[in-house]
C-alpha positions as CSV (number, residue, x, y, z in Angstrom):
1,X,-4.6,14.6,-23.7
2,X,-1.4,12.8,-23.0
3,X,-1.4,9.8,-20.5
4,X,0.2,11.8,-17.7
5,X,-2.6,14.3,-17.6
6,X,-5.3,11.7,-18.1
7,X,-4.0,9.7,-15.1
8,X,-4.1,12.8,-12.9
9,X,-7.6,13.4,-14.0
10,X,-8.6,9.8,-13.3
11,X,-7.0,10.0,-9.8
12,X,-9.2,12.9,-8.9
13,X,-12.3,10.8,-9.7
14,X,-10.8,7.8,-7.9
15,X,-10.2,10.0,-4.7
16,X,-14.0,11.0,-4.9
17,X,-15.0,7.3,-5.2
18,X,-12.8,6.2,-2.2
19,X,-14.0,9.2,0.0
20,X,-17.6,8.4,-0.7
21,X,-17.4,4.5,-0.1
22,X,-15.6,4.7,3.3
23,X,-17.7,3.4,6.1
24,X,-18.4,5.3,9.3
25,X,-15.9,3.2,11.4
26,X,-13.1,4.1,8.9
27,X,-13.1,0.9,6.9
28,X,-13.8,0.0,3.3
29,X,-15.6,-3.3,2.5
30,X,-16.3,-5.5,-0.4
31,X,-19.9,-5.8,-1.1
32,X,-20.2,-6.0,-4.9
33,X,-18.9,-8.8,-7.1
34,X,-16.9,-11.8,-5.8
35,X,-15.1,-13.9,-8.4
36,X,-13.1,-17.0,-7.7
37,X,-10.1,-15.3,-6.1
38,X,-9.2,-16.3,-2.6
39,X,-11.9,-15.3,-0.1
40,X,-9.4,-14.1,2.5
41,X,-8.7,-11.2,0.1
42,X,-12.2,-9.7,0.8
43,X,-11.5,-9.3,4.4
44,X,-12.0,-5.7,5.7
45,X,-8.3,-5.4,6.8
46,X,-7.1,-6.1,3.2
47,X,-9.8,-4.0,1.6
48,X,-9.2,-1.1,4.0
49,X,-5.5,-1.4,3.5
50,X,-5.8,-1.3,-0.3
51,X,-8.1,1.8,-0.1
52,X,-5.8,3.7,2.3
53,X,-2.7,3.1,0.3
54,X,-4.6,4.0,-2.9
55,X,-6.0,7.2,-1.5
56,X,-2.6,8.4,-0.4
57,X,-1.4,8.0,-4.1
58,X,-4.5,9.5,-5.8
59,X,-5.4,12.5,-3.5
60,X,-3.8,15.9,-3.6
61,X,-1.6,16.5,-0.7
62,X,-3.6,19.4,0.6
63,X,-7.0,17.5,0.5
64,X,-8.2,17.8,3.9
65,X,-11.0,15.2,3.3
66,X,-8.5,12.7,2.1
67,X,-6.3,13.4,5.1
68,X,-9.1,12.7,7.5
69,X,-10.2,9.6,5.6
70,X,-6.6,8.1,5.5
71,X,-6.3,8.8,9.2
72,X,-9.5,7.1,10.0
73,X,-8.4,4.1,7.9
74,X,-5.1,3.9,9.6
75,X,-6.8,3.9,13.0
76,X,-9.2,1.1,11.9
77,X,-6.3,-1.0,10.8
78,X,-4.5,-0.3,13.9
79,X,-7.4,-1.6,15.9
80,X,-8.2,-4.6,13.7
81,X,-7.3,-7.7,15.8
82,X,-5.5,-10.4,13.9
83,X,-5.0,-13.7,15.5
84,X,-1.9,-16.1,15.1
85,X,-3.7,-18.5,12.9
86,X,-5.2,-15.8,10.6
87,X,-4.0,-15.5,7.0
88,X,-0.7,-14.0,6.1
89,X,-2.5,-11.6,3.7
90,X,-4.2,-9.8,6.7
91,X,-0.9,-9.5,8.6
92,X,0.8,-8.1,5.4
93,X,-1.8,-5.4,4.7
94,X,-1.9,-4.3,8.4
95,X,1.9,-4.1,8.3
96,X,1.8,-2.0,5.0
97,X,-0.7,0.5,6.5
98,X,1.1,0.7,9.9
99,X,4.3,1.6,8.1
100,X,2.6,4.9,7.0
101,X,2.7,5.9,10.7
102,X,5.8,6.6,12.7
103,X,4.5,6.4,16.3
104,X,6.4,4.3,18.8
105,X,3.3,2.0,19.0
106,X,2.9,1.7,15.3
107,X,6.7,0.8,14.9
108,X,6.2,-1.8,17.6
109,X,3.2,-3.3,15.7
110,X,5.2,-3.4,12.5
111,X,8.1,-5.2,14.1
112,X,5.8,-7.8,15.6
113,X,4.0,-8.4,12.3
114,X,7.3,-8.6,10.4
115,X,8.5,-11.3,12.9
116,X,5.2,-13.1,12.6
117,X,5.5,-13.3,8.8
118,X,9.1,-14.4,9.0
119,X,8.2,-17.1,11.5
120,X,5.6,-18.5,9.1
121,X,7.8,-18.7,6.1
122,X,8.2,-22.4,5.2
123,X,11.7,-24.0,5.0
124,X,11.2,-24.1,1.1
125,X,10.9,-20.3,1.1
126,X,7.2,-19.9,0.6
127,X,4.2,-18.9,2.8
128,X,1.7,-21.8,3.0
129,X,-2.0,-21.5,3.3
130,X,-3.6,-24.9,3.9
131,X,-3.8,-27.0,2.0
132,X,-1.5,-25.1,-0.6
133,X,0.0,-21.8,-1.3
134,X,-0.9,-18.9,-3.5
135,X,1.6,-16.8,-5.5
136,X,-0.3,-13.6,-4.5
137,X,0.0,-14.7,-0.8
138,X,3.9,-14.7,-1.3
139,X,3.8,-11.5,-3.2
140,X,1.9,-9.8,-0.2
141,X,4.4,-11.2,2.3
142,X,7.3,-10.0,0.3
143,X,5.8,-6.6,0.0
144,X,5.5,-6.3,3.8
145,X,9.0,-7.6,4.4
146,X,10.8,-5.6,1.6
147,X,13.9,-4.5,3.5
148,X,17.6,-5.2,3.2
149,X,17.7,-6.6,6.7
150,X,15.6,-9.5,5.4
151,X,17.8,-10.4,2.5
152,X,18.3,-14.0,3.6
153,X,14.7,-14.7,3.9
154,X,13.8,-13.0,0.7
155,X,16.4,-15.0,-1.1
156,X,14.8,-18.1,0.0
157,X,11.5,-16.9,-1.7
158,X,13.4,-16.0,-4.8
159,X,14.9,-19.6,-4.9
160,X,11.5,-21.1,-4.4
161,X,9.9,-19.1,-7.2
162,X,12.7,-20.0,-9.6
163,X,12.1,-23.8,-8.8
164,X,8.3,-23.4,-9.3
165,X,8.0,-22.5,-12.9
166,X,5.4,-24.4,-14.8
167,X,6.2,-27.4,-16.9
168,X,6.3,-25.5,-20.1
169,X,9.0,-23.3,-18.6
170,X,7.4,-20.0,-19.9
171,X,6.5,-18.6,-16.5
172,X,4.2,-19.3,-13.6
173,X,0.6,-20.7,-13.2
174,X,-1.7,-23.0,-11.3
175,X,-1.3,-25.9,-13.6
176,X,1.3,-27.2,-16.1
177,X,1.0,-24.1,-18.4
178,X,2.0,-20.5,-17.5
179,X,-0.7,-17.9,-17.0
180,X,-0.4,-14.1,-17.5
181,X,-1.5,-12.8,-14.2
182,X,0.3,-15.4,-12.1
183,X,3.5,-14.9,-14.1
184,X,3.2,-11.1,-13.7
185,X,2.7,-11.5,-9.9
186,X,5.8,-13.7,-9.6
187,X,8.0,-11.4,-11.7
188,X,7.0,-8.4,-9.5
189,X,7.5,-10.4,-6.3
190,X,11.1,-11.4,-7.5
191,X,11.9,-7.8,-8.3
192,X,10.5,-6.5,-5.0
193,X,12.6,-9.2,-3.3
194,X,15.9,-8.0,-4.9
195,X,16.3,-10.3,-7.8
196,X,18.1,-9.2,-11.2
197,X,15.6,-8.2,-13.8
198,X,18.0,-9.6,-16.5
199,X,17.9,-13.1,-15.0
200,X,17.3,-15.7,-17.5
201,X,14.0,-17.1,-16.1
202,X,12.7,-13.5,-15.6
203,X,13.5,-12.7,-19.2
204,X,11.7,-15.9,-20.4
205,X,8.7,-14.7,-18.4
206,X,8.9,-11.2,-20.0
207,X,8.7,-12.8,-23.5
208,X,5.7,-15.0,-22.4
209,X,3.9,-11.8,-21.1
210,X,4.5,-10.1,-24.4
211,X,3.2,-12.9,-26.4
212,X,0.2,-13.4,-24.3
213,X,-1.2,-9.8,-24.5
214,X,-4.6,-9.3,-26.3
215,X,-5.0,-7.0,-29.2
216,X,-6.9,-4.4,-27.0
217,X,-3.8,-4.2,-24.8
218,X,-5.2,-6.3,-21.9
219,X,-4.1,-9.5,-20.2
220,X,-6.4,-12.1,-18.8
221,X,-6.4,-13.6,-15.3
222,X,-6.2,-17.3,-14.6
223,X,-8.3,-20.5,-15.6
224,X,-9.1,-20.9,-11.9
225,X,-10.5,-17.3,-11.4
226,X,-11.5,-15.3,-14.5
227,X,-10.3,-16.5,-17.9
228,X,-10.8,-13.2,-19.6
229,X,-9.2,-9.8,-19.6
230,X,-9.1,-8.0,-16.2
231,X,-7.7,-4.6,-15.1
232,X,-5.8,-6.5,-12.3
233,X,-3.9,-8.8,-14.6
234,X,-3.3,-5.9,-16.9
235,X,-1.8,-3.7,-14.3
236,X,0.5,-6.4,-12.9
237,X,1.7,-7.3,-16.4
238,X,2.5,-3.7,-17.1
239,X,4.5,-3.6,-13.9
240,X,6.4,-6.7,-14.9
241,X,7.2,-5.4,-18.4
242,X,8.3,-2.0,-17.0
243,X,10.7,-3.8,-14.7
244,X,12.2,-6.2,-17.1
245,X,12.2,-4.5,-20.6
246,X,14.9,-2.5,-22.5
247,X,12.3,0.2,-23.0
248,X,9.8,0.6,-20.1
249,X,7.5,2.5,-22.4
250,X,7.5,0.0,-25.2
251,X,4.4,-0.9,-27.3
252,X,3.3,-3.6,-24.9
253,X,3.3,-1.3,-21.8
254,X,1.8,1.7,-23.7
255,X,-1.1,-0.6,-25.0
256,X,-1.6,-1.9,-21.5
257,X,-1.7,1.6,-20.0
258,X,-4.2,2.7,-22.7
259,X,-6.4,-0.3,-21.8
260,X,-6.4,0.8,-18.1
261,X,-7.1,4.4,-19.0
262,X,-10.0,3.4,-21.2
263,X,-11.6,1.1,-18.7
264,X,-11.8,3.4,-15.6
265,X,-15.3,4.2,-14.3
266,X,-16.8,7.6,-14.8
267,X,-17.5,7.6,-11.2
268,X,-13.9,6.9,-10.2
269,X,-11.8,3.7,-9.7
270,X,-11.7,0.6,-11.8
271,X,-13.9,-2.6,-12.2
272,X,-12.1,-5.8,-12.2
273,X,-13.7,-6.8,-15.4
274,X,-14.5,-4.1,-17.8
275,X,-18.2,-3.2,-17.6
276,X,-18.7,-4.4,-14.0
277,X,-19.1,-2.2,-11.0
278,X,-15.9,-0.6,-9.5
279,X,-14.1,-2.5,-6.7
280,X,-11.3,-1.4,-4.3
281,X,-8.8,-4.1,-5.0
282,X,-8.4,-3.6,-8.7
283,X,-8.4,0.1,-8.1
284,X,-5.5,-0.4,-5.7
285,X,-3.4,-2.4,-8.3
286,X,-4.2,-0.1,-11.3
287,X,-3.6,3.2,-9.3
288,X,-0.2,1.9,-8.2
289,X,0.8,0.8,-11.8
290,X,-0.3,4.2,-13.3
291,X,1.4,6.1,-10.4
292,X,4.6,4.4,-11.2
293,X,4.3,4.9,-15.0
294,X,3.9,8.6,-14.3
295,X,6.8,8.7,-11.9
296,X,8.9,7.0,-14.6
297,X,7.8,9.6,-17.1
298,X,8.7,12.5,-14.8
299,X,12.1,11.1,-14.0
300,X,13.2,9.5,-17.1
301,X,15.0,12.5,-18.9
302,X,16.4,14.0,-15.6
303,X,20.2,14.4,-15.4
304,X,20.9,11.7,-12.8
305,X,18.7,9.2,-14.5
306,X,20.3,9.9,-18.0
307,X,23.8,9.3,-16.3
308,X,22.5,5.9,-15.0
309,X,21.0,5.0,-18.3
310,X,24.5,5.5,-19.9
311,X,26.1,3.1,-17.5
312,X,23.6,0.5,-16.5
313,X,21.1,-1.8,-18.2
314,X,17.7,0.0,-18.6
315,X,15.9,-2.6,-16.7
316,X,18.2,-2.2,-13.6
317,X,17.6,1.6,-13.8
318,X,14.0,1.0,-13.8
319,X,14.2,-1.2,-10.7
320,X,16.3,1.3,-8.9
321,X,13.6,3.9,-9.8
322,X,10.9,1.6,-8.4
323,X,12.6,1.5,-5.0
324,X,12.8,5.4,-5.2
325,X,9.2,5.3,-6.1
326,X,8.4,3.2,-2.9
327,X,10.2,5.8,-0.8
328,X,8.4,8.6,-2.6
329,X,5.0,6.9,-1.6
330,X,6.3,6.5,2.0
331,X,7.1,10.2,2.2
332,X,3.8,11.3,0.7
333,X,1.9,10.9,4.0
334,X,4.6,12.8,5.9
335,X,4.2,15.7,3.6
336,X,0.4,15.5,3.8
337,X,0.9,15.8,7.6
338,X,3.2,18.7,7.3
339,X,0.8,20.6,4.8
340,X,-2.1,20.1,7.2
341,X,-0.1,21.5,10.2
342,X,1.2,24.5,8.3
343,X,-2.4,25.3,7.4
344,X,-3.4,25.4,10.9
345,X,-2.6,27.3,14.1
346,X,0.5,27.3,16.2
347,X,1.1,24.6,18.7
348,X,0.1,26.4,21.9
349,X,-0.4,29.6,23.9
350,X,1.6,29.4,27.1
351,X,4.8,27.5,27.7
352,X,3.0,25.2,30.1
353,X,0.2,24.5,27.6
354,X,2.7,23.7,24.9
355,X,4.7,21.4,27.4
356,X,1.4,19.6,28.3
357,X,0.3,19.1,24.8
358,X,3.7,17.7,23.7
359,X,3.3,15.2,26.6
360,X,-0.2,14.3,25.3
361,X,1.2,13.6,21.8
362,X,4.0,11.4,23.1
363,X,1.4,9.4,25.2
364,X,-0.7,8.8,22.2
365,X,2.4,7.8,20.1
366,X,3.7,5.4,22.9
367,X,0.5,3.9,24.3
368,X,-2.1,4.3,21.5
369,X,-5.6,5.8,21.3
370,X,-7.2,7.4,24.4
371,X,-10.5,9.1,25.5
372,X,-10.3,12.1,27.7
373,X,-10.3,10.0,31.0
374,X,-7.8,7.6,29.7
375,X,-5.5,10.5,28.9
376,X,-5.8,12.0,32.4
377,X,-4.8,8.4,33.8
378,X,-1.8,8.4,31.5
379,X,-0.8,12.0,32.4
380,X,-1.1,11.3,36.1
381,X,1.7,8.6,35.7
382,X,4.1,11.5,34.8
383,X,5.4,13.2,38.0
384,X,4.6,16.7,36.9
385,X,1.0,15.8,36.3
386,X,0.5,13.3,39.3
387,X,-1.9,15.9,40.9
388,X,-4.3,15.5,38.1
389,X,-7.7,14.0,38.7
390,X,-10.6,13.4,36.4
391,X,-13.0,15.8,38.1
392,X,-10.8,18.8,38.1
393,X,-8.9,18.4,34.8
394,X,-11.5,16.8,32.6
395,X,-12.3,20.1,30.8
396,X,-8.6,21.2,30.5
397,X,-7.5,17.9,29.1
398,X,-10.4,17.9,26.6
399,X,-9.5,21.3,25.5
400,X,-5.8,20.3,25.0
401,X,-6.9,17.2,22.9
402,X,-9.4,19.3,20.8
403,X,-6.6,21.9,20.3
404,X,-4.3,19.3,19.0
405,X,-7.0,17.9,16.8
406,X,-7.7,21.3,15.3
407,X,-4.1,21.9,14.3
408,X,-4.0,18.5,12.7
409,X,-1.3,17.0,15.0
410,X,-3.8,14.3,16.4
411,X,-7.1,12.9,15.1
412,X,-10.4,11.9,16.6
413,X,-12.9,9.1,15.9
414,X,-16.0,9.2,17.9
415,X,-14.7,10.0,21.5
416,X,-11.3,8.5,21.1
417,X,-8.2,10.5,20.1
418,X,-5.3,8.9,18.2
419,X,-2.1,9.9,16.3
420,X,-0.6,8.3,13.1
421,X,2.4,10.5,12.7
422,X,4.6,12.0,15.5
423,X,6.8,15.0,14.9
424,X,8.1,15.0,18.5
């Protein structure tokens, strides 16, 4: 079986793992093994964000159970309260999840989070976390801000990364010597921020990663966390080498991909350390790496990419394809919504019913989640529904909400209705 087919098979098992491990309130939690990675990365908002983003990659577009689980996860993240002094990582993951939605409220939340992250960038270009900073913190902040309108701020980060190479000048780490997982994180962050993959320091880091790969195709994490092979470090290193090499499918990448495929769980997902129980966060990184690897394979010999390869450096073509891959992931949820709607009934029966239901969808988009009583209050603020009162219109409004839920335009959690993608 070739790698592409194997990856699709593993994604099916990963989808099952994520669906069965979601909590009733829509979240995913870390309750297995905690190594020495930053404790803030085990917070529900981070783990849930990782699970939602992974599930959208691994699940078939027509999977109704996955659709419901993703919606519930987005709803959970939307309602997760983050305070101004909370870690940047929490803000970043809430931002990434809310970008899946396109409601007025979600767009407003994204703008506020982006502004908060921008405001907390230090003058030197990095995001601090008392009493120091972590490279993964900066990578997550950059992931949340990756947009041309933040070019100036992202360039500050690029400049800081370039100045903070280890003393051995081979890459990045927590001490005087470069370490594989840290170097891979930084290289990926630089690429996402818009740096040139052929930059001299990036190419030095590429060579370091090639030289630090183990015989089994893996890379280790850090001396401060896990000084042995991990799926997390291997996934990040594969990303970095695909971004920066003359051949994105070279022997180092292929050996790394093989290691990831061999160390998946029979139950779905990936452990951090081979042989340990499955966890969400290494599964998130591995799934993204394998999905990009598959995307590259599918696009590599298509006519437009062949043209680009004849005129641009290969690494630059790969980086362009990664931006395309990011848009592909963004559009997956939209396609998922469309498929669910087309499998359902028509919008309404009478003209008045359709008009009223469109108003309900707009209210959920603009104002956020509502129960039946809250929806009646919002409808009453519109002149055409000012006559509404809870006693007389409770049944009709509930029927409208349930109808919209049944045709997949809105969603329901307990007694609360919400929307994550608005087609109005």
